[in-house]
N, C-alpha and C positions, 0 to 999 in steps of 0.2 A: 142265837146265831154265831159259827163258827166264825174263825177267823178263813178261811178254805171258802164256804162260802160269802161270804162276803167280799171275796177278790173277786170270783166269781159274777156276783151281780155289780159289783163298782165296772168288771171288764164288759157288761151287756148293755150296761150304760152308756159307759165311754163310745160302744160301738153304734148307739143308738142314737145317740147325736149328733157323732158324725155323720151316719147317715142323712140326718135328719138339718143338719147345716149343707149337706152335699145339696138337697135336693132343694132349698132353699136357693143357696145361691146360682146353683146349675137353671132355677126357675128364672133368678133373676138375671142372667146373662142371657135369654135367650128372652123375655121381653126385649130386652137392651136392644136384645139384633130383629129384633122384628118390629121394634118402636123407630127403628132407622129406616127412614123410604127412600126407594130412587126416585133422583130428583127430577124426573118426569112425573112419575107420578100425581108426588108434593105438588106440579105445578098446576095443574087441574084444581087443587085444592079453592084456588085464589079465583075460580067460576062460581058464576052465579047457579042454583040449582038443581035446575034442568041440564043448562052445558056440562053440566061438574057429572054428572048421570053419564050423560053422552061420551065425557071425556076419560073417560075411565073404564067404559064396556067398549072405547074404541082403542088402548092402552091395553086395556088385558088382550083384546083381539089379535091384535097388531104382535102382542108379546108370545100368545101361541102359535102364531103363524112363524115369528122369527125363530120359536125353539131350537126345530132341524139345525139351520145355519149354525147357530151358539153350542148347541150339539159339537156340530164340525169341529167348528173352533176349538173348541175343550180338547176332540180325541186327537186334533191335527198336533196343538198345544203337550198333548202327552206323549202321544208320538214323536215328535222333533225333543223330549227331556230322555225320553229312553234312550232314542239314536244316539244324542249326545255326551251319554256314557258307555257305549260298548266301547271294547277294546280296538276295533282298528273303528278310526272319525270318518266320516263318510261326509263331507262338507256341504254336497250337491246335494243330500239323500236329508241334511236336519233344516237347508236352507230350500228346499220343496214344501217339508212338513209347515214350516214356519211361514211358507208364503200361502201355503190351501189357508191355513189358521187365520193369514189378518185378511186375506177374500174372503174368506165366510163371518171374519167381524164386519166386515164392513160394507156385507151387503145386507145382513140384519140392521147396523147401524142404518143403511139406508132405507128399509121396510119402515122402521121407524119413524125417520124423521121423514119420509114421503106420505107416511100417515099424520102426521104433526098438521102437516103443511096443508095437506084436505082437510081437516078436524079447522085449520084455524081458519080458511077459509071460509067456512061459515059463518063466523064471529064478527057482530060489530067491532069497527073500533076500539071502543072505549074495553069492550071483553080483549081483544087482539094486545092491546098495548101489555092491558092485567096479564095476561097468559104471558106475553114478551117479557115481563120487565121478571116472571119466577124463572122463565128459561135461563136467565143471564144469571140467576143465583147458585151459589156449589157449583154441581158435575153438570147442571143444563149442558145443551146445544147451544145454546145464543152467550153463552158465558164470554169473556172476555181474558187474552189468555194473561199470566199475570207477569206485572215488572220487576225483573230482577236488574239493581243496577242500575237503574233507569231505561230498562230495554226492557219491550214485550216479548215473550218468553213462547 
């Protein structure tokens, strides 16, 4: 084999190996990203089997129901970002877009929390306590504000 052919084979080998490493790295990153579960969804894991299934069904239904609100919030934040960098800055338009985004976020959160309260009302007190403990962790809606310098924020 000539030196030129060896260089071509070596270059192809390097390209294939880099592709394989990129695929493995990308797969690992996706696996890690999908394993991080939403705190509300993870909270249902503490429930008994039958209630866990009902909880996940409720969560899936309310998430689907809130999807248009979440989309509206994203679109309004995107609109505000575009307005923010326009040559002539329109404070009112930016504030209105952000207000619409905030209102949509709050409406979506209200739907989720209302469904969660309705679900919790069907549980016995012991299971409700376990669910409350889970909802107090991480990003759950019952979490306590962090203390900064001895003061709750």
